[in-house]
N, C-alpha and C positions, 0 to 999 in steps of 0.2 A: 712642728713636725708634719711630714707631708701625709695626706690621707689616702686610702685605698681607691676612691674615685679618681684621684689625681694620677695615681699609676695606671688605672684602666684607660684614661684618656691618652696618657702618654704612650702607652702601648699600641693604642689604635693607631695614632698619628705616625708611628714608626712602621706599622704593618701596612697601613694605607697608603702611605707615601706623601700624604698631603694633608693640610688641614681641612680642606673642603670635603675631601671624601671621608676623613675620620669623623668630621661633624654630621655629615649624611648618615653614616653608618649608626652614630649613636643619638640621632635625632635631638641634637642640640645645636645652637647658633654657632657660627664661626667666631664671632668675638668672644663669646663664653668660653669656647674651647681654647682659643688664644691666650686668653686671661688665666685659665687653668694652667697651661703651659709655663707661662711667665712666672706663675706664683710658685710652681714646683722648682724651677730653676732657682729663684730667689732664695727657697728655703734650703736647697742643697748648696747654694753660692756656687752654682756651675752652670755653664752654658752646655745644653745637650745638643743643640742644633747649631748649624752653621747658616746664617741668615743672608740672602742676596736679595735683590730687589723683587724678584717673582719666583723665588725658590726657597725651600727650607729642606736643608740636608742634615740627617742626623750625623754628628762628629763622633769621635771616639769615646768621648765621655758618655755620649747617648748610647752608643753601642754597649758599653758595660753597664749603663743604667737598664738598658732594655732586657738583658740577660737577667739581672738582680730583680727587676720588677716582675718579669714572668714568673720566677721562682716564688716571690713573695706572694703574688696573687693565687697561685696554684696552692700554696700552703694555706691560704685564708680560705679559699673555696672548699678545700679538703676538711679543714677545721670546721666550717659551717655544717657541711654534709654530716660529719661524724658526730656533731652535737645534736643535730636533728635526729639522726638515727638513735643516739643515746637517749634522747627524750622519748621517742616512741617506744624504745625497749623497756623504759623504767615507768612508764605511765600506764594507767588502766586503759582497756579498749572499750569504746562504746560500741555496742552491738545491737542492731534491730534485725528481728527476723520474723517471718510470716508464720512460723510454727515453732514449737519448742524443740524439736529433734536437731536442727542445725546447730542451736545454741548449746545443746549438750555436747555434741561432737566438737565443737570448737574449744569449749572449756575443758574437754578431756585431753587436747593436745597442746593446749597453751599453757606457759608457765607465768603468764600475766594475768591480773585482775581483770575480769570481764564484767563489765556492767551492761545487762542485757534488758531487752524489753520486747515484747511480742506486739507486732502491729499488723492489723489486716488493712493496709493501706499502702499499695506499692508506690503512688505518687509521693505520699508523705516521706517514705524511706528513701527514694530517689533525691529528693530535695533535701532531706538530712544529710544525706552523703555529700552533695554539692556544696553544702554550707558548712561541712565539718561538725554538725551536731552528732553524726554518726562515724565511726571509723570504718565500720564494716556494716553490710546489709545483706540480707538473705531473701531473696524473692522466688516464687514459684513460676518465674518466666524469663525467658532469655532475652534480655534487651540489649540494643546497640548503643554504645556511647564511646566515643573516642577518648574520653578522660577516664574510663573505668576499666579495670582488670576483671574479667568475668572467669570464674572458676565453677565448673560443674560438680557438684559434691557428691549427692546420691539421690536415690528415689525412695519414696515412701508410699506404702499401699495400704488402704483402709480395710479393716477386717470387723466382723460383728462376732463378739464372743458370747456363747450361750453355755448353759449347764446341760450335762447329759440328760435326755428325756425331754428337753424342749422341743417343740414342734418343728423348730428349724434344723435341729441337731443333725439329721441326716443328709443335709445339702452339702454338695461338694464346693458350690459357690452360690452367690445371692446376689439380687440387683436391689437398687434402692426402691424400686416399685414394689418389689416383695416385702421389703421391711416397712413400707409406709403404713402407719397406723400402730406400730409396736411402741411401747414404753421402753425407753433406751436410756441408760446410764451414761453420762460422758463428763469429762473434766470441764471445767469452766477457763483453762488456760491453754486452748489448742488453736489459737489463731484462726486462719481462714477456713479451717476443717469445720468450725462451728457453723459459719454462714453456709457452707456447702451442705452440711445436713439439715439445716433450716429449710433451704431452698428444695432439697430433694425428698425431704420427709415431711411435708406440710400437716399430715393428719397424725403424725406421731407425737408422743408426749416426751420431750426431751428433758431429762432430769439432770441439771447441771450440779456438779459437786466440786467443792473445793479441792484443789490439786492434792493437798496434804493428806487428805483422808480418802480419796477417791479409790485407791486400790483396796483400802480395808473394807469399804462399802461394797464393792463389787464382790470381793471375797464371800460375804455373808448374804448376798442377794440372789435371788433367783431370776432377776430381770436381765435382759442382754445388756451388754455394754460394747463401746467401741475400743477397739485395739488397732495397732498398726504392725506391720511386719518389724518396724524399729521397735516399738515398745514391748512386743512379745519376746524379742531377744534381751533387750535391755533390762526389762523388769520381769525376770523369771519368778514365777509364782507356783504355789501347790494349790491353786483353786480348782484344778482339774476340770478347767472350762475347755470348750472347743472352739477353734478358730476358724471362722468361714470367710474367705476373701469375697469382698464385694467386687462384681464383675463390670461395673460401669467404668468408662474411661476416665471420668473425673474422679474416680476415687483413687487414682495413682497420681502422684505428684513428683516433679523433678525439682530439685533445689540448685539454686544458682548463687554463689558468693560473690560479691562486688566489692572493690576498694578502689580508690584512686591509684592510678599510675605512678604517681609520684611517691606513693607508699609501697611500691612493689617490693623492695629490700625488707621491708619490716613485716610484710605479710605473707610472703611466698611461702614460708614455712608451713602454713596450713595447708596449702595444695600439696606440698611433699609429704605431710604426714598424716593426711586422711585415712591412708591404708592401715595406720595403726588401730584405728577404732574397729574393734571386732564386730561390735553389733550392727554395723552398717554394711557389711559384706553381704 
């Protein structure tokens, strides 16, 4: 029985009008192409071309075969694409993000299993996307890559949370310089925010807590803690704390989602449904 690549070569010869042009288009040698056409004719037990000394002309059998071959190839390509889409729709998504908030958002709008990790290394995530280690990555920078789709997700702003009566409680906003030296509670799973705080608060005592018990510890502590506009909305609490925005430029972050252009059909729903996530508005 004939194979798909034989039909592809046959169609190319018909459309290009000559063996030499078809061979050049398909990047194969003329003898190999001619051998494939001859094999196809033998398997069909039909001549598809009329041959003269220096010319190859498609005959009536060939014209009918061309129409059928085009239809079969179209069905085969469609089948492949549908199978790929089915696989993407039913397998888990590997997601790497520079902070937790984009992971929360994507999990909220996706009906697929998300296998996520937080990585504070943009180059590692970009390379992981290129090599298919990750299906999606979220960076805090807008990069240009012709093979990637970029979706701006939302912004996140850092706040300091203090109890009533704290010496900073009356401030409308605050800078890292003013915070430097304070003992501050923060989660141990906040991605690049951790390095940002370490760089800008060299004299502070940063008390890292496991994410599972972070909110409980903050509720019963008198120490300041870090929150963001996102976590304030998503994790509403009754701790009666005051939230003071940090006014340094680097305390605000824009998130950008990236995936391969070849996977646009599989992941465009994320862009279309981000507005469903109430706590990022």
